[in-house]
N, C-alpha and C positions, 0 to 999 in steps of 0.2 A: 453459293450460300442461299439458304432458304429465307424468304421474306418473313419478318415477324408481323403477325396479324394481331392487332389489339383486340382483346376480348371485351365485348360490350353486352349490355342487357339484351337478353333473347338469344344469345349465342350458345347457351348451355343451361341445363337444369340439373339438380342434384337428385339422384335416384334414392329410393328408400334405403338402399345399402350404403349410401353416403358417397357414391362416385359421381363425378361430373360427366354428363352425357351431352356431347355437342349436338346442336340442332342442324337441320338442313341449312338454315341461314348462315351458320358459321362455315359449313363446308363449302357453300357457294362463294363466300368471301375469300376463303383460302384459295379456291380456284383449281384444285386438282384432287384426284382420288389417292388416298394413301394406301389403299388395298389392305386395310386392317379389318374389314367387315363391319364398319360402323353402322349402328342401328338406324341412323337417319341419312345414309349416304344418298345424295341426289344423282350420283353418277351410275347407279345400277350395278355396282360391284357385288358379286356373289362369292363369298369366301369358300363355299363348298365346291364350286366349279372353277374357281380362280379365273373368272371372266367377268366382263362388264356387258350388260344388256344394251 
């Protein structure tokens, strides 16, 4: 079962389109890459090549 990470200030921002965009801070707290091609992925995942740098 996945651990639930509480969302705190600085973990995301709202885009002009109204979507929540998680920051690098949140991804590091989560502790792993979800391989979804997140905008602020600190793990270096590239969705186009399906690999991590």
